[in-house]
C-alpha positions in Angstrom: 0.0 0.0 0.0 1.3 3.4 -0.8 1.9 6.2 1.7 -1.0 8.3 0.3 -3.4 5.4 0.3 -2.7 4.5 3.9 -3.0 8.2 4.9 -6.4 8.4 3.1 -7.5 5.3 5.0 -6.5 7.0 8.3 -8.5 10.1 7.4 -11.5 8.0 6.6 -11.1 6.3 10.0 -11.0 9.7 11.8 -14.0 11.1 9.9 -16.7 9.4 12.0 -15.1 10.7 15.2 -15.1 14.3 13.8 -18.7 13.9 12.6 -19.8 12.9 16.1 -18.0 15.8 17.8 -19.1 18.4 15.3 -22.6 17.0 15.2 -23.0 17.1 18.9 -21.6 20.6 19.0 -24.0 21.9 16.4 -27.1 19.8 17.1 -27.1 19.4 20.9 -25.2 22.3 22.3 -26.3 24.5 19.4 -23.3 26.8 19.4 -20.5 27.1 16.8 -17.1 25.7 17.5 -14.9 28.3 19.0 -11.4 28.5 17.4 -12.4 26.3 14.5 -9.0 26.7 12.9 -7.3 25.3 16.0 -9.7 22.4 16.2 -9.0 21.5 12.5 -5.3 21.9 13.1 -5.6 19.5 16.0 -7.5 16.9 13.9 -4.8 17.2 11.2 -2.0 16.6 13.7 -4.0 13.7 15.2 -4.4 12.2 11.7 -0.7 12.5 10.9 0.3 11.1 14.2 -2.0 8.1 14.0 -1.0 7.5 10.4 2.7 7.4 11.2 2.3 5.3 14.3 0.3 2.8 12.3 3.1 2.6 9.7 5.7 2.1 12.4 3.6 -0.5 14.2 3.0 -2.4 11.0 6.8 -2.5 10.1 7.8 -3.5 13.7 5.2 -6.2 14.2 5.0 -7.6 10.7 8.4 -7.0 9.0 7.7 -9.8 6.5 4.8 -7.9 5.0 5.8 -5.1 2.7 
């Protein structure tokens, strides 16, 4: 799997979490997200971190799989 394909898969895994958080914020609390740019930056860093930790874990635990 290529680097971009695994990153895209990671983003798709994070999408339901973000949808629940933003949905709860807008539908239940009924207020806009304060500092939206910081929240989106945090999700971006979370996505990169989980993507690279997944790659390292895969290489360490399953070195025979390329």
